[in-house]
C-alpha positions as CSV (number, residue, x, y, z in Angstrom):
1,M,10.9,-25.0,3.4
2,A,8.7,-21.7,4.0
3,H,8.3,-23.1,7.9
4,D,11.9,-23.5,8.4
5,A,12.8,-19.7,8.4
6,D,13.6,-18.2,11.4
7,P,10.6,-16.8,13.5
8,N,12.5,-13.9,14.8
9,A,13.3,-12.6,11.3
10,S,9.8,-12.7,10.0
11,A,8.6,-10.7,13.4
12,T,11.2,-8.0,12.6
13,I,9.7,-8.0,9.1
14,N,6.4,-7.7,10.2
15,K,6.7,-4.8,12.8
16,S,8.6,-2.7,10.1
17,S,6.4,-3.3,7.2
18,K,3.2,-2.8,9.3
19,R,4.0,1.0,9.5
20,W,3.8,1.3,5.8
21,L,0.3,-0.2,5.9
22,W,-1.1,2.5,7.4
23,L,-0.8,4.6,4.1
24,L,-3.4,2.4,2.6
25,L,-5.8,4.0,4.9
26,L,-5.5,7.6,3.0
27,P,-7.6,6.7,0.0
28,W,-10.4,4.8,2.2
29,I,-10.9,8.1,4.3
30,A,-10.5,10.0,1.4
31,M,-13.5,8.2,-0.5
32,I,-15.5,7.2,2.5
33,W,-16.0,10.7,3.6
34,V,-18.2,12.0,0.7
35,P,-19.3,15.5,2.3
36,S,-15.9,16.7,1.6
37,Y,-16.0,16.3,-1.9
38,N,-20.0,16.1,-2.7
39,R,-19.8,19.4,-4.8
40,V,-19.4,21.3,-8.2
41,E,-17.2,23.8,-7.7
42,P,-14.4,23.5,-8.7
43,Q,-14.4,22.3,-12.3
44,L,-11.5,20.9,-14.2
45,F,-12.2,20.7,-17.8
46,D,-15.7,20.9,-17.2
47,F,-16.0,17.9,-15.0
48,P,-17.5,18.6,-11.6
49,F,-15.1,18.3,-8.6
50,F,-17.2,15.2,-7.6
51,Y,-15.9,13.3,-10.4
52,W,-12.5,14.5,-10.8
53,Y,-11.7,14.3,-7.2
54,Q,-12.7,10.6,-7.4
55,L,-10.6,10.0,-10.5
56,L,-7.7,11.7,-9.0
57,W,-7.8,9.2,-5.8
58,V,-7.7,6.3,-8.4
59,L,-4.4,7.3,-9.6
60,I,-3.0,8.5,-6.0
61,S,-4.2,5.0,-4.6
62,A,-2.3,2.9,-7.2
63,V,1.1,5.4,-6.2
64,I,0.5,4.5,-2.6
65,T,-0.3,0.7,-3.2
66,A,3.1,0.3,-5.5
67,L,5.0,2.5,-2.9
68,V,3.6,0.2,0.1
69,Y,4.1,-3.3,-1.9
70,F,7.6,-2.2,-2.8
71,K,8.3,-1.0,0.8
72,T,7.5,-4.2,2.2
73,K,8.4,-6.4,-0.7
74,T,12.1,-5.1,-0.6
75,K,12.3,-5.6,3.2
76,S,11.2,-9.1,3.2
77,K,13.3,-9.9,0.3
78,T,16.4,-8.9,2.1
79,K,15.8,-11.1,4.9
80,T,14.8,-14.3,3.3
81,K,18.1,-13.9,0.8
82,S,20.2,-14.7,4.2
83,H,18.1,-17.9,4.5
84,P,18.8,-20.3,1.4
85,Q,16.1,-22.7,0.7
86,G,16.9,-26.3,0.5
87,G,17.1,-28.1,-3.1
88,A,15.0,-30.8,-4.3
89,R,14.9,-34.2,-2.3
């Protein structure tokens, strides 16, 4: 069962995974600080900066989220493989 796993292994996973979670703050900070992008110039394909900046952060956020997911998922996967789960009882 999942609760039979070594508690020290999960503590190690959590410590190293938490560093990657800090990257998730970047999109939040970029969007919450509206005065930094509340302007019209420079325009890109006749779209004001206000719109294309936000759209660009949608793509950047997806990349950051995927990076954090894979970095945290692969570390936990390698640790749990060393503790095989029991079969049906």
